[in-house]
ROGU-37629 format. One record per residue (C-alpha): x, y, z; residue in three letters. Coordinates in steps of 0.5 Angstrom, whole numbers, plus 500, padded with zeros to 3 digits. Layout:
N
XYZALA ...
//
This chain:
501
806900738MET 798898739ILE 797891736ASP 790889736LEU 792882732LYS 793880740ASN 786881741TYR 780876738GLU 773877739VAL 768870740TRP 763868734PHE 758866738VAL 752862735THR 745861738GLY 740856736SER 736850740GLN 736842739HIS 728842737LEU 731842730TYR 735836730GLY 742834730PRO 742835722GLU 739843723THR 744843728LEU 751840724GLU 749846719GLN 748851723VAL 755849726ALA 758849718ALA 755855716ASP 757859723SER 765857721LYS 765859714GLN 761866717VAL 767867723ALA 772865718ALA 770870713ALA 770875718LEU 777874721SER 779876714GLU 776883714LYS 776885722LEU 783888725PRO 783882730VAL 782875729LYS 774872730VAL 774866733VAL 769861732PHE 765858739LYS 760851739PRO 753853737VAL 749855743LEU 744851744THR 742851753THR 742855758PRO 748852762ASP 752852755ALA 751860754VAL 752862761HIS 759857761SER 761861754LEU 760867758CYS 764866764LEU 769863760GLU 769870756ALA 770874762ASN 776870764SER 780870758ALA 785876757PRO 785876749ASN 778876748CYS 775883748VAL 767881746GLY 762877742LEU 759877736ILE 752874737THR 748871731TRP 741867732MET 742864726HIS 735860727THR 730862733PHE 734861739SER 728862746PRO 731868750ALA 730866756LYS 736862756MET 741867755TRP 738871761ILE 743869766SER 749868761GLY 748875759LEU 747878766LEU 754874768ALA 757877762LEU 763882763LYS 765883756LYS 761888751PRO 757884745PHE 755887738VAL 748883736HIS 750881728LEU 743881725HIS 744877718THR 743871715GLN 747866712PHE 744866705ASN 743873701ALA 736872698GLU 730868698ILE 731862693PRO 725862690TRP 724856686ALA 726851692GLU 725854699ILE 720850703ASP 720850711MET 727845711ASP 729852709PHE 725857712MET 726853719ASN 735853718LEU 734860715ASN 730865721GLN 734869723SER 729874722ALA 725871726HIS 731869732GLY 734875732GLY 728879733ARG 727874741GLU 735876742PHE 733883742GLY 728882746PHE 731880751ILE 737884750CYS 732890751SER 728888757ARG 736887762LEU 737893760ARG 744892756LEU 748896751ASN 749893745ARG 750895738LYS 746892732VAL 749891725VAL 743889720VAL 746886713GLY 749880710HIS 755879712TRP 759879706GLN 757886705ASP 763890705ALA 758896710GLU 756890716VAL 764888715GLN 766895716SER 760897722GLU 763891726LEU 770893725SER 769899728VAL 765896734TRP 771892734VAL 776898735ARG 772900740ALA 772894744ALA 779893744CYS 780900746ALA 776898752TRP 779892754ALA 785896754ASP 783900758TRP 781895764GLN 787895769GLY 790901765ALA 795905768LYS 796913767VAL 802917771ALA 801923773ARG 806928774PHE 804933779GLY 797935780ASP 792939777ASN 793946774MET 791950780ARG 784953780ASP 782948773VAL 775946775ALA 774941768VAL 780937768THR 779935775GLU 774929777GLY 773924781ASN 778918780LYS 775913784VAL 769914780SER 773914773ALA 776907776GLN 769903777ALA 766906771GLN 772905766PHE 777901769GLY 783905769PHE 786907775ASP 791914775VAL 797914780TYR 800920782GLY 808922783TYR 811928785GLY 816931779ILE 822928783GLY 821921782ASP 821923774LEU 827928775VAL 831922779ALA 829917773ALA 832922768ILE 838923772LYS 839915770GLU 840915763VAL 846914760PRO 850918755ASP 850912750ALA 842913750ASP 842920750VAL 847920742ASP 842914741LYS 836919741LEU 840925738ILE 842920731GLU 834919730GLN 831926731TYR 836928725LEU 834922721ASP 827923723GLU 827931723TYR 828937720ASP 833940724VAL 834947726VAL 842949725PRO 842950732ALA 840944735LEU 845940731GLN 851937734PRO 856943735GLY 850948734GLY 849954740ALA 843950743GLN 845943741HIS 845942749ASP 838943750SER 836938745LEU 841933749ARG 837935755GLU 830933752GLU 833927750ALA 835925757ARG 827927759VAL 824923754GLU 829917755ASN 828918763GLY 820919762LEU 820912757ARG 824908761ASN 820911768PHE 813909763LEU 816902761ALA 817900768ALA 810901771GLY 806898765ASN 803906764PHE 800907757LYS 798914758ALA 801920762PHE 800928765THR 804934766ASP 803941768THR 807946767PHE 806949774GLU 810943777ASP 817943774LEU 821942780HIS 828939778GLY 826939770LEU 831944766LYS 824945760MET 817942760LEU 817936757PRO 815937749GLY 818933744LEU 818927749ALA 810928750ALA 810929742GLN 814922740ARG 811918747LEU 804920743MET 807917736ARG 807911739ASP 802910742GLY 801913750TYR 796917751GLY 797924754PHE 794930758GLY 797937759ALA 796941766GLU 795933770GLY 789932766ASP 788925766TRP 781924763LYS 784926756THR 790922757ALA 785916758ALA 781918752LEU 787920747VAL 790912749ARG 783910747ALA 783913741MET 790910740LYS 788903740VAL 782905736MET 786908731ASN 791903731ALA 794900724GLY 790906720MET 793911716GLU 792918720LYS 793919727GLY 791921734VAL 793927739SER 792930744PHE 788937742MET 786944745GLU 782950741ASP 786955742TYR 783962738THR 778963733TYR 778965726HIS 771970725PHE 772971718SER 767974712PRO 771967708SER 769963714GLY 769962721ASP 774958723LYS 779954730VAL 785954730LEU 787948735GLY 793947738ALA 798947745HIS 804950747MET 808943745LEU 804937746GLU 801935739ILE 803928736CYS 806928730GLU 802923728SER 798927725ILE 803932721ALA 803933714ASP 810932712GLY 816932715LYS 816936722PRO 822941723SER 825940730LEU 826947733GLU 827950739ILE 824957742TYR 822960749PRO 816959752LEU 812965755SER 810960762ILE 812956766GLY 819960768GLY 824954765LYS 829954760ALA 827954752ASP 823947751PRO 825944744VAL 818942740ARG 816939733LEU 813943729ILE 808942723PHE 801943720ASP 797937721ALA 793933715GLN 787936712THR 780933712GLY 775930716PRO 776929723ALA 774929730VAL 775933737CYS 772929742ALA 772931750ALA 771927757LEU 768930762MET 766928770ASP 759931770MET 759930778GLY 754924777GLN 757921771ARG 761922765PHE 759926759ARG 762924752LEU 763930747LEU 764929740VAL 764934734ASN 765933727LYS 770938724VAL 774939717GLU 781941717VAL 783945712VAL 790949710PRO 791956714THR 789962710ASP 796964710GLU 803961714PRO 805962720LEU 812963721PRO 812967729LYS 808961731LEU 813956734PRO 807951736VAL 804945731ALA 797946729ARG 790945726ALA 785949723LEU 779946722TRP 771948720LYS 767946726PRO 760942723LEU 755945723PRO 759952723ASP 763955729LEU 756959732LYS 752953733THR 759947734ALA 761953740ALA 754954743ALA 753947743ALA 760945746TRP 760949752ILE 752948754LEU 755941755ALA 760944759GLY 765941754GLY 772941756ALA 778945753HIS 782939751HIS 780933747THR 783928743GLY 783928735PHE 783924730SER 782923723TYR 782916723SER 778915728VAL 770917727THR 764918731ALA 761912729GLU 767908733HIS 767914740LEU 759912739GLU 761905740ASP 766906746PHE 761910750ALA 755905749GLY 761899752ILE 762904757ALA 756905759GLY 756913759ILE 752919755GLU 755921748MET 753927745LEU 755929737LEU 756935734ILE 755934727ASP 752937721GLU 745936723ASN 746940730THR 741944731SER 742948738LEU 735947740ARG 734940739GLN 742940742PHE 740943749LYS 734938749GLN 737932748ALA 742934754ALA 736935758ARG 733929757TRP 740925758ASN 740928764ASP 734925766LEU 735918763TYR 742916766TYR 740918772SER 734913771LEU 738908768ALA 744908774ALA 738906778ASN 734901773ARG 732894776LEU 732888771ALA 
//
Protein backbone atom coordinates (compact mmCIF):
# COMPACT_ATOMS: atom_id res chain seq x y z
CA MET A 1 0.00 0.00 0.00
CA ILE A 2 1.05 3.60 -0.59
CA ASP A 3 1.97 5.68 2.48
CA LEU A 4 2.63 9.37 1.87
CA LYS A 5 4.04 9.79 5.37
CA ASN A 6 7.27 8.36 3.97
CA TYR A 7 7.67 11.67 2.15
CA GLU A 8 8.42 15.19 3.34
CA VAL A 9 8.27 18.70 1.91
CA TRP A 10 10.74 21.37 2.99
CA PHE A 11 9.52 24.75 4.23
CA VAL A 12 11.92 27.37 2.90
CA THR A 13 11.76 31.03 3.93
CA GLY A 14 13.53 33.89 2.19
CA SER A 15 14.84 37.05 3.83
CA GLN A 16 18.05 39.09 3.91
CA HIS A 17 20.58 40.48 6.41
CA LEU A 18 19.47 44.07 5.84
CA TYR A 19 16.94 43.83 8.67
CA GLY A 20 19.39 42.76 11.38
CA PRO A 21 19.64 39.71 13.64
CA GLU A 22 16.59 40.47 15.78
CA THR A 23 14.27 40.55 12.78
CA LEU A 24 15.81 37.39 11.33
CA GLU A 25 15.29 35.59 14.62
CA GLN A 26 11.62 36.55 14.50
CA VAL A 27 11.39 35.42 10.87
CA ALA A 28 12.81 32.03 11.86
CA ALA A 29 10.44 31.69 14.81
CA ASP A 30 7.42 32.55 12.67
CA SER A 31 8.52 30.16 9.95
CA LYS A 32 8.90 27.31 12.43
CA GLN A 33 5.38 27.93 13.68
CA VAL A 34 3.92 27.96 10.16
CA ALA A 35 5.81 24.80 9.18
CA ALA A 36 4.66 22.97 12.31
CA ALA A 37 1.04 23.97 11.73
CA LEU A 38 1.11 22.90 8.10
CA SER A 39 2.73 19.59 9.02
CA GLU A 40 -0.44 18.74 10.94
CA LYS A 41 -2.65 19.53 7.94
CA LEU A 42 -0.74 18.26 4.90
CA PRO A 43 -0.44 14.58 3.92
CA VAL A 44 3.36 14.62 4.35
CA LYS A 45 5.74 15.91 7.01
CA VAL A 46 6.64 19.58 6.62
CA VAL A 47 10.29 20.16 7.56
CA PHE A 48 11.44 23.64 8.59
CA LYS A 49 14.73 24.74 7.02
CA PRO A 50 16.90 27.63 8.22
CA VAL A 51 15.99 31.03 6.80
CA LEU A 52 17.84 31.78 3.56
CA THR A 53 19.62 35.13 3.32
CA THR A 54 22.46 34.64 0.80
CA PRO A 55 22.94 33.20 -2.72
CA ASP A 56 25.26 30.49 -1.36
CA ALA A 57 22.69 29.42 1.22
CA VAL A 58 19.95 29.20 -1.43
CA HIS A 59 22.18 27.20 -3.78
CA SER A 60 23.27 24.81 -1.06
CA LEU A 61 19.70 24.24 0.08
CA CYS A 62 18.55 23.43 -3.47
CA LEU A 63 21.40 20.96 -3.98
CA GLU A 64 20.57 19.36 -0.64
CA ALA A 65 16.93 18.99 -1.67
CA ASN A 66 17.95 17.39 -4.95
CA SER A 67 19.85 14.65 -3.16
CA ALA A 68 17.32 14.04 -0.35
CA PRO A 69 15.30 10.97 -1.41
CA ASN A 70 12.34 11.66 0.89
CA CYS A 71 12.00 15.32 -0.08
CA VAL A 72 9.31 15.70 -2.74
CA GLY A 73 9.63 19.47 -3.07
CA LEU A 74 9.77 22.87 -1.43
CA ILE A 75 7.22 25.29 -0.03
CA THR A 76 8.78 28.73 -0.50
CA TRP A 77 7.72 31.78 1.47
CA MET A 78 9.11 35.31 1.41
CA HIS A 79 8.45 36.52 4.96
CA THR A 80 10.30 39.77 4.23
CA PHE A 81 11.79 41.17 1.07
CA SER A 82 14.30 38.66 -0.32
CA PRO A 83 16.32 40.05 -3.25
CA ALA A 84 15.59 37.66 -6.10
CA LYS A 85 19.01 37.63 -7.78
CA MET A 86 20.21 35.61 -4.81
CA TRP A 87 17.77 32.86 -5.85
CA ILE A 88 18.91 32.45 -9.46
CA SER A 89 21.68 29.87 -9.13
CA GLY A 90 19.72 27.81 -6.63
CA LEU A 91 16.48 27.77 -8.61
CA LEU A 92 18.31 26.86 -11.81
CA ALA A 93 20.01 23.98 -9.99
CA LEU A 94 16.82 22.79 -8.28
CA LYS A 95 15.46 19.50 -9.66
CA LYS A 96 12.58 19.17 -7.21
CA PRO A 97 9.24 20.98 -7.71
CA PHE A 98 8.27 23.93 -5.56
CA VAL A 99 5.14 25.84 -4.62
CA HIS A 100 5.13 29.54 -3.80
CA LEU A 101 3.09 30.19 -0.65
CA HIS A 102 2.20 33.87 -0.81
CA THR A 103 1.11 34.46 2.76
CA GLN A 104 2.07 36.49 5.80
CA PHE A 105 2.37 35.52 9.43
CA ASN A 106 -0.33 37.89 10.72
CA ALA A 107 -3.80 37.72 9.28
CA GLU A 108 -5.01 41.28 9.86
CA ILE A 109 -3.33 44.65 10.08
CA PRO A 110 -2.97 45.85 13.72
CA TRP A 111 -4.35 49.27 12.92
CA ALA A 112 -3.50 51.01 16.21
CA GLU A 113 -0.02 49.54 16.57
CA ILE A 114 1.41 49.17 13.08
CA ASP A 115 4.78 50.90 12.60
CA MET A 116 7.75 50.57 10.22
CA ASP A 117 9.29 47.75 12.23
CA PHE A 118 6.09 45.75 11.69
CA MET A 119 6.06 46.72 8.00
CA ASN A 120 9.66 45.58 7.48
CA LEU A 121 9.01 42.27 9.19
CA ASN A 122 5.69 41.50 7.50
CA GLN A 123 6.16 42.42 3.87
CA SER A 124 5.31 39.24 2.02
CA ALA A 125 3.18 41.37 -0.31
CA HIS A 126 6.45 43.04 -1.33
CA GLY A 127 8.85 40.11 -1.15
CA GLY A 128 6.52 37.66 -2.87
CA ARG A 129 6.36 39.82 -5.97
CA GLU A 130 10.15 39.97 -6.18
CA PHE A 131 10.36 36.19 -5.89
CA GLY A 132 7.54 35.78 -8.39
CA PHE A 133 9.38 37.92 -10.92
CA ILE A 134 12.53 35.82 -10.89
CA CYS A 135 10.55 32.60 -11.19
CA SER A 136 8.70 33.97 -14.21
CA ARG A 137 11.90 35.45 -15.65
CA LEU A 138 13.51 32.00 -15.44
CA ARG A 139 10.37 30.37 -16.92
CA LEU A 140 10.01 28.05 -13.94
CA ASN A 141 6.89 25.96 -13.45
CA ARG A 142 5.38 26.36 -9.99
CA LYS A 143 2.04 26.71 -8.23
CA VAL A 144 1.20 29.96 -6.43
CA VAL A 145 -1.06 29.69 -3.38
CA VAL A 146 -2.35 32.98 -1.95
CA GLY A 147 -4.00 33.52 1.43
CA HIS A 148 -3.39 33.18 5.14
CA TRP A 149 -1.58 30.00 6.13
CA GLN A 150 -4.26 29.10 8.69
CA ASP A 151 -7.10 29.21 6.16
CA ALA A 152 -8.57 25.82 5.25
CA GLU A 153 -8.64 26.73 1.57
CA VAL A 154 -4.93 27.56 1.54
CA GLN A 155 -4.11 24.32 3.34
CA SER A 156 -6.27 22.39 0.87
CA GLU A 157 -4.50 23.93 -2.13
CA LEU A 158 -1.13 23.07 -0.61
CA SER A 159 -2.30 19.52 0.09
CA VAL A 160 -3.35 19.08 -3.52
CA TRP A 161 0.06 20.24 -4.73
CA VAL A 162 1.86 18.03 -2.20
CA ARG A 163 -0.03 14.98 -3.45
CA ALA A 164 0.95 15.82 -7.01
CA ALA A 165 4.56 16.26 -5.91
CA CYS A 166 4.47 12.85 -4.21
CA ALA A 167 3.22 11.26 -7.43
CA TRP A 168 6.04 12.95 -9.32
CA ALA A 169 8.60 11.69 -6.82
CA ASP A 170 7.13 8.21 -7.15
CA TRP A 171 7.65 8.31 -10.92
CA GLN A 172 11.36 9.05 -10.61
CA GLY A 173 13.12 5.75 -11.27
CA ALA A 174 9.81 3.86 -11.32
CA LYS A 175 9.56 0.70 -13.41
CA VAL A 176 6.62 -0.43 -15.52
CA ALA A 177 6.50 -4.12 -16.52
CA ARG A 178 5.08 -4.72 -19.99
CA PHE A 179 4.08 -8.32 -20.65
CA GLY A 180 3.90 -8.72 -24.40
CA ASP A 181 3.78 -5.83 -26.82
CA ASN A 182 1.17 -3.35 -27.87
CA MET A 183 -2.19 -4.53 -29.20
CA ARG A 184 -1.59 -4.90 -32.92
CA ASP A 185 -2.38 -1.91 -35.16
CA VAL A 186 -3.50 0.29 -32.24
CA ALA A 187 -2.01 3.80 -32.35
CA VAL A 188 -2.78 5.72 -29.15
CA THR A 189 -1.35 3.09 -26.79
CA GLU A 190 2.02 3.35 -28.56
CA GLY A 191 4.54 6.05 -27.78
CA ASN A 192 8.20 6.92 -27.41
CA LYS A 193 9.44 5.23 -24.23
CA VAL A 194 12.80 7.02 -24.40
CA SER A 195 11.09 10.42 -24.53
CA ALA A 196 8.82 9.36 -21.67
CA GLN A 197 11.74 8.34 -19.49
CA ALA A 198 13.52 11.63 -20.20
CA GLN A 199 10.36 13.67 -19.51
CA PHE A 200 8.84 11.72 -16.64
CA GLY A 201 11.54 9.61 -14.99
CA PHE A 202 9.89 6.17 -15.24
CA ASP A 203 11.19 3.28 -17.36
CA VAL A 204 9.25 0.60 -19.25
CA TYR A 205 10.63 -2.95 -19.21
CA GLY A 206 9.37 -5.45 -21.77
CA TYR A 207 8.96 -9.15 -20.95
CA GLY A 208 7.77 -12.14 -22.89
CA ILE A 209 4.65 -13.68 -21.42
CA GLY A 210 6.75 -16.79 -20.77
CA ASP A 211 8.61 -14.93 -18.03
CA LEU A 212 5.32 -14.42 -16.22
CA VAL A 213 4.21 -18.00 -16.87
CA ALA A 214 7.41 -19.26 -15.24
CA ALA A 215 6.68 -17.18 -12.12
CA ILE A 216 3.13 -18.51 -12.01
CA LYS A 217 4.31 -22.12 -12.17
CA GLU A 218 6.52 -21.57 -9.12
CA VAL A 219 3.58 -20.61 -6.87
CA PRO A 220 3.06 -23.28 -4.18
CA ASP A 221 -0.40 -24.69 -3.52
CA ALA A 222 -0.32 -23.32 0.02
CA ASP A 223 -0.19 -19.76 -1.33
CA VAL A 224 -3.11 -20.53 -3.62
CA ASP A 225 -5.10 -21.83 -0.64
CA LYS A 226 -4.44 -18.64 1.34
CA LEU A 227 -5.63 -16.47 -1.51
CA ILE A 228 -8.76 -18.53 -1.98
CA GLU A 229 -9.60 -17.89 1.68
CA GLN A 230 -9.24 -14.16 1.07
CA TYR A 231 -11.52 -14.31 -1.95
CA LEU A 232 -14.20 -16.13 0.02
CA ASP A 233 -13.93 -13.63 2.86
CA GLU A 234 -13.87 -10.42 0.82
CA TYR A 235 -16.35 -11.06 -1.99
CA ASP A 236 -19.72 -12.57 -2.78
CA VAL A 237 -18.41 -15.67 -4.55
CA VAL A 238 -20.87 -17.45 -6.85
CA PRO A 239 -21.45 -21.15 -5.99
CA ALA A 240 -19.70 -22.42 -9.13
CA LEU A 241 -16.39 -20.89 -7.93
CA GLN A 242 -16.62 -21.98 -4.31
CA PRO A 243 -14.80 -25.09 -3.06
CA GLY A 244 -16.55 -28.08 -4.53
CA GLY A 245 -18.15 -25.95 -7.25
CA ALA A 246 -18.00 -26.94 -10.90
CA GLN A 247 -15.55 -24.12 -11.78
CA HIS A 248 -13.54 -23.90 -8.57
CA ASP A 249 -10.41 -24.94 -10.48
CA SER A 250 -10.72 -21.72 -12.49
CA LEU A 251 -10.65 -19.72 -9.26
CA ARG A 252 -7.57 -21.62 -8.15
CA GLU A 253 -5.91 -20.87 -11.45
CA GLU A 254 -6.70 -17.17 -11.06
CA ALA A 255 -5.26 -17.26 -7.53
CA ARG A 256 -2.11 -18.85 -8.90
CA VAL A 257 -1.89 -16.15 -11.57
CA GLU A 258 -2.34 -13.39 -8.99
CA ASN A 259 0.34 -14.84 -6.74
CA GLY A 260 2.76 -15.27 -9.63
CA LEU A 261 2.14 -11.79 -11.01
CA ARG A 262 2.39 -10.21 -7.57
CA ASN A 263 5.67 -12.05 -6.89
CA PHE A 264 7.10 -11.01 -10.26
CA LEU A 265 6.25 -7.34 -9.73
CA ALA A 266 7.55 -7.32 -6.16
CA ALA A 267 10.83 -9.02 -7.10
CA GLY A 268 11.46 -6.48 -9.85
CA ASN A 269 10.31 -3.49 -7.78
CA PHE A 270 7.70 -2.60 -10.39
CA LYS A 271 4.99 -0.04 -9.69
CA ALA A 272 2.79 -0.65 -12.74
CA PHE A 273 2.24 -3.23 -15.45
CA THR A 274 0.46 -3.98 -18.70
CA ASP A 275 -0.69 -7.07 -20.52
CA THR A 276 -2.61 -7.79 -23.73
CA PHE A 277 -5.17 -10.40 -24.70
CA GLU A 278 -3.25 -10.86 -27.98
CA ASP A 279 -0.30 -12.39 -26.12
CA LEU A 280 -1.46 -15.03 -23.64
CA HIS A 281 0.73 -17.96 -24.73
CA GLY A 282 1.10 -20.28 -21.75
CA LEU A 283 -1.68 -18.63 -19.72
CA LYS A 284 -4.99 -20.41 -19.34
CA MET A 285 -6.94 -17.16 -19.10
CA LEU A 286 -6.50 -13.40 -19.29
CA PRO A 287 -5.61 -12.09 -15.81
CA GLY A 288 -8.75 -10.26 -14.71
CA LEU A 289 -9.17 -10.61 -10.98
CA ALA A 290 -5.41 -10.34 -10.53
CA ALA A 291 -5.29 -6.97 -12.29
CA GLN A 292 -8.27 -5.70 -10.29
CA ARG A 293 -6.73 -6.66 -6.95
CA LEU A 294 -3.24 -5.43 -7.78
CA MET A 295 -4.70 -2.05 -8.70
CA ARG A 296 -6.56 -2.04 -5.39
CA ASP A 297 -3.17 -2.39 -3.67
CA GLY A 298 -1.68 0.59 -5.52
CA TYR A 299 -0.27 -0.80 -8.75
CA GLY A 300 -0.88 1.04 -11.99
CA PHE A 301 -2.37 -0.93 -14.86
CA GLY A 302 -2.90 -0.50 -18.59
CA ALA A 303 -4.54 -2.97 -20.93
CA GLU A 304 -3.29 -3.93 -24.41
CA GLY A 305 0.26 -2.83 -23.64
CA ASP A 306 -0.78 0.71 -22.68
CA TRP A 307 2.21 1.67 -20.55
CA LYS A 308 1.34 5.39 -20.47
CA THR A 309 -2.01 4.71 -18.83
CA ALA A 310 -0.42 2.19 -16.45
CA ALA A 311 2.01 4.90 -15.29
CA LEU A 312 -0.78 7.49 -15.06
CA VAL A 313 -3.00 5.19 -12.97
CA ARG A 314 -0.06 4.63 -10.62
CA ALA A 315 0.49 8.39 -10.30
CA MET A 316 -3.20 8.89 -9.54
CA LYS A 317 -3.04 6.06 -6.97
CA VAL A 318 -0.25 7.95 -5.19
CA MET A 319 -2.18 11.23 -5.29
CA ASN A 320 -5.21 9.39 -3.93
CA ALA A 321 -3.39 7.66 -1.04
CA GLY A 322 -5.31 7.91 2.21
CA MET A 323 -8.42 9.38 0.64
CA GLU A 324 -11.79 7.66 0.81
CA LYS A 325 -12.64 6.96 -2.81
CA GLY A 326 -10.52 5.07 -5.29
CA VAL A 327 -8.73 5.16 -8.63
CA SER A 328 -9.13 2.77 -11.54
CA PHE A 329 -8.09 2.03 -15.06
CA MET A 330 -11.09 2.86 -17.25
CA GLU A 331 -12.33 2.95 -20.83
CA ASP A 332 -15.20 4.81 -22.49
CA TYR A 333 -17.07 1.82 -23.85
CA THR A 334 -20.52 2.75 -25.16
CA TYR A 335 -22.93 5.69 -25.23
CA HIS A 336 -26.50 6.20 -24.05
CA PHE A 337 -28.16 8.80 -26.30
CA SER A 338 -31.50 9.59 -24.73
CA PRO A 339 -33.98 12.47 -24.33
CA SER A 340 -33.51 11.99 -20.58
CA GLY A 341 -29.80 12.80 -20.89
CA ASP A 342 -26.78 11.50 -22.81
CA LYS A 343 -24.38 9.32 -20.84
CA VAL A 344 -21.25 7.20 -21.15
CA LEU A 345 -20.93 3.63 -19.93
CA GLY A 346 -17.36 3.09 -18.82
CA ALA A 347 -15.96 -0.41 -18.34
CA HIS A 348 -13.38 -2.82 -19.68
CA MET A 349 -13.26 -6.50 -20.46
CA LEU A 350 -12.21 -7.33 -16.92
CA GLU A 351 -9.81 -4.88 -15.33
CA ILE A 352 -11.68 -2.24 -13.31
CA CYS A 353 -10.32 -1.62 -9.81
CA GLU A 354 -12.54 -2.57 -6.88
CA SER A 355 -11.54 0.62 -5.04
CA ILE A 356 -14.30 2.44 -6.94
CA ALA A 357 -17.00 -0.17 -6.17
CA ASP A 358 -20.29 0.78 -4.58
CA GLY A 359 -20.66 -2.02 -2.06
CA LYS A 360 -19.25 -5.52 -1.94
CA PRO A 361 -18.18 -6.86 -5.35
CA SER A 362 -19.41 -10.17 -6.69
CA LEU A 363 -16.80 -12.72 -7.80
CA GLU A 364 -18.03 -14.48 -10.92
CA ILE A 365 -16.90 -16.29 -14.06
CA TYR A 366 -18.10 -15.85 -17.64
CA PRO A 367 -16.77 -16.39 -21.15
CA LEU A 368 -14.71 -13.65 -22.76
CA SER A 369 -15.53 -13.14 -26.42
CA ILE A 370 -11.93 -12.33 -27.40
CA GLY A 371 -8.54 -13.82 -26.58
CA GLY A 372 -9.35 -17.46 -27.28
CA LYS A 373 -8.67 -18.66 -23.74
CA ALA A 374 -10.61 -20.17 -20.84
CA ASP A 375 -13.38 -18.24 -19.13
CA PRO A 376 -11.76 -15.65 -16.83
CA VAL A 377 -12.74 -14.87 -13.27
CA ARG A 378 -13.57 -11.27 -12.48
CA LEU A 379 -15.16 -8.90 -9.94
CA ILE A 380 -18.47 -7.42 -10.99
CA PHE A 381 -19.91 -4.24 -9.45
CA ASP A 382 -21.43 -0.84 -10.13
CA ALA A 383 -19.19 2.12 -9.38
CA GLN A 384 -19.88 4.70 -6.72
CA THR A 385 -21.79 7.78 -7.82
CA GLY A 386 -20.65 11.39 -7.60
CA PRO A 387 -18.17 13.81 -9.22
CA ALA A 388 -15.14 12.19 -10.84
CA VAL A 389 -12.51 12.74 -13.52
CA CYS A 390 -11.26 10.78 -16.51
CA ALA A 391 -7.66 11.51 -17.50
CA ALA A 392 -5.58 10.35 -20.46
CA LEU A 393 -1.89 10.74 -21.25
CA MET A 394 -0.93 10.82 -24.93
CA ASP A 395 2.32 11.03 -26.89
CA MET A 396 1.64 13.74 -29.48
CA GLY A 397 4.93 13.25 -31.30
CA GLN A 398 7.05 16.15 -30.08
CA ARG A 399 5.53 16.28 -26.60
CA PHE A 400 3.06 14.70 -24.19
CA ARG A 401 -0.45 15.90 -23.47
CA LEU A 402 -2.61 15.26 -20.40
CA LEU A 403 -6.33 15.47 -21.13
CA VAL A 404 -8.90 15.64 -18.32
CA ASN A 405 -12.70 15.52 -18.38
CA LYS A 406 -14.84 16.21 -15.33
CA VAL A 407 -17.79 13.81 -15.13
CA GLU A 408 -20.74 13.04 -12.85
CA VAL A 409 -21.17 9.33 -12.14
CA VAL A 410 -24.84 8.40 -11.88
CA PRO A 411 -26.84 5.23 -11.19
CA THR A 412 -27.69 3.07 -14.18
CA ASP A 413 -31.15 3.68 -15.56
CA GLU A 414 -31.93 -0.02 -15.20
CA PRO A 415 -30.12 -3.13 -13.92
CA LEU A 416 -27.54 -4.76 -16.20
CA PRO A 417 -28.07 -8.48 -15.52
CA LYS A 418 -26.34 -9.68 -18.70
CA LEU A 419 -23.27 -7.43 -18.59
CA PRO A 420 -20.65 -9.37 -16.59
CA VAL A 421 -18.14 -6.57 -15.98
CA ALA A 422 -17.48 -3.83 -13.45
CA ARG A 423 -18.84 -0.55 -14.79
CA ALA A 424 -19.49 3.14 -14.23
CA LEU A 425 -22.14 5.28 -15.88
CA TRP A 426 -21.47 9.01 -16.11
CA LYS A 427 -22.55 12.30 -17.60
CA PRO A 428 -19.51 14.09 -18.98
CA LEU A 429 -19.32 17.83 -18.43
CA PRO A 430 -20.50 20.08 -19.89
CA ASP A 431 -22.45 17.51 -21.95
CA LEU A 432 -21.65 14.43 -24.02
CA LYS A 433 -21.82 16.24 -27.36
CA THR A 434 -19.27 18.90 -26.35
CA ALA A 435 -17.07 16.64 -24.23
CA ALA A 436 -16.75 13.87 -26.81
CA ALA A 437 -15.98 16.33 -29.60
CA ALA A 438 -13.35 18.10 -27.50
CA TRP A 439 -11.82 14.78 -26.41
CA ILE A 440 -11.56 13.57 -29.99
CA LEU A 441 -10.19 16.87 -31.30
CA ALA A 442 -7.50 16.74 -28.60
CA GLY A 443 -6.49 13.22 -29.64
CA GLY A 444 -7.69 11.77 -26.35
CA ALA A 445 -7.04 8.10 -25.67
CA HIS A 446 -9.78 5.56 -25.06
CA HIS A 447 -7.94 4.29 -21.95
CA THR A 448 -8.00 6.59 -18.92
CA GLY A 449 -7.25 6.93 -15.27
CA PHE A 450 -10.52 7.39 -13.39
CA SER A 451 -10.99 8.82 -9.91
CA TYR A 452 -13.38 10.53 -7.53
CA SER A 453 -10.84 11.89 -5.02
CA VAL A 454 -8.14 12.93 -7.49
CA THR A 455 -9.44 16.14 -9.03
CA ALA A 456 -8.64 18.31 -12.02
CA GLU A 457 -6.60 20.51 -9.65
CA HIS A 458 -4.38 17.57 -8.65
CA LEU A 459 -3.81 16.73 -12.30
CA GLU A 460 -3.17 20.34 -13.26
CA ASP A 461 -0.51 20.60 -10.54
CA PHE A 462 0.98 17.30 -11.68
CA ALA A 463 1.12 18.46 -15.31
CA GLY A 464 2.80 21.67 -14.18
CA ILE A 465 5.44 19.75 -12.26
CA ALA A 466 5.99 17.45 -15.25
CA GLY A 467 6.24 20.40 -17.63
CA ILE A 468 3.52 19.13 -19.95
CA GLU A 469 0.27 20.49 -21.32
CA MET A 470 -3.05 19.81 -19.63
CA LEU A 471 -6.31 20.39 -21.43
CA LEU A 472 -9.44 20.44 -19.27
CA ILE A 473 -12.99 19.66 -20.39
CA ASP A 474 -15.43 20.84 -17.72
CA GLU A 475 -18.69 22.70 -17.17
CA ASN A 476 -17.21 25.86 -18.72
CA THR A 477 -15.89 24.29 -21.92
CA SER A 478 -16.74 25.95 -25.21
CA LEU A 479 -15.72 23.89 -28.21
CA ARG A 480 -14.58 26.96 -30.14
CA GLN A 481 -12.38 28.17 -27.28
CA PHE A 482 -11.12 24.64 -26.60
CA LYS A 483 -9.91 24.23 -30.18
CA GLN A 484 -8.23 27.62 -30.07
CA ALA A 485 -6.49 26.79 -26.76
CA ALA A 486 -5.18 23.54 -28.21
CA ARG A 487 -3.74 25.40 -31.21
CA TRP A 488 -2.08 28.01 -29.00
CA ASN A 489 -0.68 25.26 -26.80
CA ASP A 490 0.97 23.65 -29.80
CA LEU A 491 2.84 26.88 -30.43
CA TYR A 492 3.64 27.56 -26.77
CA TYR A 493 5.08 24.12 -26.00
CA SER A 494 7.13 24.14 -29.21
CA LEU A 495 8.69 27.45 -28.15
CA ALA A 496 9.02 26.44 -24.51
CA ALA A 497 11.06 23.39 -25.48
CA ASN A 498 13.68 25.76 -26.87
CA ARG A 499 13.44 28.52 -24.30
CA LEU A 500 16.45 30.48 -23.11
CA ALA A 501 16.69 31.80 -19.56
